[in-house]
Each structure stands twice: as C-alpha cells, then as structure tokens.
C-alpha positions, 0 to 999 in steps of 0.5 A, a space after each residue: 186317101 191321098 198319098 203323102 210326099 216326103 217334104 225332102 222331095 220338095 226341097 229345091 236346094 236338094 234337087 239342085 244338089 242331086 242334079 249337080 252330082 248326077 249331071 254337073 255340067 248340064 245347064 240349069 240356068 240361062 240368063 242374059 246370054 250366060 249359062 250356069 250349070 248345076 255344079 256352078 249353082 250348087 257351088 255358089 249357093 253352098 258358099 253363100 250358105 256357109 257365109 250366112 251360117 258363119 254370120 249366125 244364120 240358122 234354121 228358122 231365121 227369116 232372110 230378106 233378099 232385095 235384088 233383081 232376078 238374076 243368078 246371085 238372087 237364085 244362089 241366095 234363095 238356094 243358100 237360104 233353103 240349104 240352111 233351113 231358113 225362111 226366104 223373104 223376097 222383097 219387092 224392088 219397087 218399094 220405098 225405104 219406109 215400105 221396106 222398113 215396114 216389111 222387114 219389121 213385120 216379117 221379123 227379118 234377121 238378115 238382109 241380102 241386097 244387090 249393090 244397086 240398093 246400097 245407097 238406100 240401105 246405107 242412107 241410115 234409115 234401115 240401120 237406125 230403125 233396125 240396128 239388129 238387122 245384118 245387111 250384106 251386099 251381094 258383092 260381099 258374098 262373092 257369089 257369082 256362079 262358077 267362081 271359088 272352090 267346089 265345096 258343099 254346105 253341110 246342109 240344113 241343121 237336123 232336128 229343126 222342123 223346117 230343116 228338110 222343107 222349103 219355106 217361103 214367106 211371101 207375105 210382102 211379095 204381092 207387089 202391093 205397098 205395105 202401109 200400116 193402118 191401110 186396108 190390105 196391109 200385111 199382118 201386124 199393121 
C-alpha cells in the first residue's frame, strides 16, 4: 500500500511562501542576469493574487496566460495557485483564431497577457468573440518582483476542493495547433 502525500505539500505557491519566511533573501529565480529572491517572488505573486481576487477571480476559475517565460509569468502562475484557480498556459506561437479556440474550449474567464501581444488582443477578435473574458496586460499588474509593499495574499479560499491543490490545465499547451474538426484537436472540437 502506497503512502499518500497531502495535497498541500505539492502546492508550489505554498512552498515559495514557506521559503520566503525561512530564507527570504535566498535566490529563487535567476533570469537573464537578474536574481529574484523568494521574498521578491512571494510579494509580487501575492500582489497579483489580490488584484485577480479583486477582479472576481476565485477558486476553480480558469486563468489563461499568454506570455514568454519570465519573472512575470512565474508570478502569474503562483498567483493563480494562491487563489486555487486553474492555470492555463497558452502557446505564444498560436494565431488569433487558434487562441480563440483554446480560450473557448477551456472556458477561460480571465486572460493575462504580456504587452507584446497587446495588438493581437486589442484587434477586437478576442473581445468580440468572448465579451465576458477579462483581458489584463502584465503592465497593468505592476508585477515586477521586488516592487511594491510586502503583503501576502489571504491564500486560497477554504472549502473548495482545489483550494490546497495545484491544478494545471495543459490541454492546450502541447504546441500543436488546435483546429476544430481536425484529428488531434482538444476536447470539445
């Protein structure tokens, strides 16, 4: 009989929070010559989590993220986990129709995007097809690690089955283009 591991032990956001308390100045992330400590990442991701919660994001919501690998994308990932929401990474190589398909198919309620994709998001296709989808640019989050007041999120909402679990929706993260009606399309096509 295998030993079960509490779901809480696998919540990466909680692991980062614990390291931020235990070793706040230890480097947690090194990107492009910049170092980010556990405290930096915990503070920035908590700030984003509060902003998302203030915009109505709750446990179980699907939050799509369109951005290159970087500190802000890491902070968005951890913020989503802190809320108990479901992280939906989008492939940055997809065209607007392909992004629309994945956003619809996954039932995303929120889209966080790097400003690099502002023209694609602002083109009107996504807003026209998905008027209920909230789209928030990284620049509106003020999410650079190490900036802002050191406050922590209240964490996941209790009582929801995903509140202490990491949930990843990788249905659209394979890198394969998603086209309705074609073999290999994600569910719902």
